Phi, psi and omega in degrees: 000133184291140180286134183285130180282136177284149182289141177270359180281129179303148185299320182294336178275342181275347178291137179278127179284137178289168180289161179298319180297320179296318179293321178297316178297323178297317178294322179297316179298317179296319178296319180295315179297319178298318179297318180297315182295314182295317181295320179295315179295322179296313180295319178298321179296318181285352173291330183247336183247130179290134180304124183285329183199158179232168179297323179294321177297318179299319178299319178293322180294316179297323180283356178087008181271344182079175179214100182259126177215149177223099185296138176224131181296151183298331179289349180254338181292135180305135184296332177297330177291320176297315181294323178295321179296318178294318180296326185272321193250328192196086183290343180258022185306319184278350185248337180270171180250036177114338185225136175249091186293330177294318178294323177297317180295318178297319180296320179296321179293317180295317181294324179291333181277356180094179181089204183295128179284126180232152178255167178243029183286140175276172176298324178297316178295318179294324177294317178299318178294313183295321186278325190241341189236208187223168178281147180076195177106349175068209186290332178298313178293324179299322179295315177293323177300320179298322179294313179293327176297317177301318182293312184291330177295326184263340183252341181255304190098165187295322184296314180292324178300313180295321180297313180293320180300312184289344180259345180249343182298138180285122183246009179169172180295117181073013183237131185228133178093151182288334179292312176295325178294319178295321176297320183292313189271325190241353176080014176213165184282181187269011180283339178218109183227147173279158176304324179296315180297315179298319180293324179297316180293319178298327178289337180280334190306320181297326181223070187291340180273355183233003182230147176237148186256000182285303177222072185292155179231167173060226186299318182299321180291315179295318180296320177298320177295323178295316180297317179300324179288336180277339184303314177299328178292321176298318179293317183296319184271000178065035183286351177250012187298326183295335181291331184248015179292123180079007180218153180284136176283150179295148179287135180290124181231149176284146178300141180286158175292144180280122183244351182245158177286143179296144179275144176299136181228149175294143178084016182290352177293344177272354187242170180231143178285359180294153178292163180297126180288164177302160185293317187220167175055043177278121182260123178288134181274132177280151176293154181297150180300145179285129179291143176296146180292148176293147180297140181274151177295151182295147180288169177302151185292337183277002179238151178291135181286133177288159179298147181299143182279132181280143177296146182286145175283152176301141181280136177251010182281151180276000000 
């Protein structure tokens, strides 16, 4: 039997090339697997390492506004600040697994009916966005946000989620975290805050570049008063219990007296140097009544005298 001749074609040329669609699908699978591995490692790293910078901070730095932050551990942040955040942003924080579908449905209904656009994001979703993603981006970013929310809920836990949220949330132009926000607005750190101060900062969180917490007016002031009234309910119902599960809660302390002059901060045109007004029943003071004018000397005899001037009524304008 004749011996079979071996092919002289190199082996790499004898391999059959796959179809274009097959190669594209292969690259897509590799990209997805790479994204999953990198995102899991990234989230695991931030479980132990505090995020050094975020996309929002980079945007403020590029715009020339700077990015001021002062990290504070969750065990040192005043508990009223935690309760105010839950009262304002996510009352089901301790019971959901990252998503509040009922709140999302309500938000969709409100937005479809017109008026102010509102979201149904939980504190977990906002933390995932602040730590790993960027502002805006539409549904594509929302999809990635849902993946990171799933990861931090299962790899971090509620205590770490709240800690990262309170340290990365934007609390003013170029200001990040409740500790830096408390320094900016009240002249002391976030380890000892009054319910009013905590509620003012929580009221600023939805629009931190357009609201100030020193002497808020209009909606921000009313919203802050509502949040302050909800803080005792959060405490009574234990809605913040998961944050302190297995750890000691911080001791309640009165805010210290302010002894230093406030530092200049970007965006102070939205704020007022006046002290924080009372929580409720603030009565606007009317200006003092205008004194009647002194009588004028009589005109010359060769001219007709004008009618006497009536005293002015007190002004009621604000």
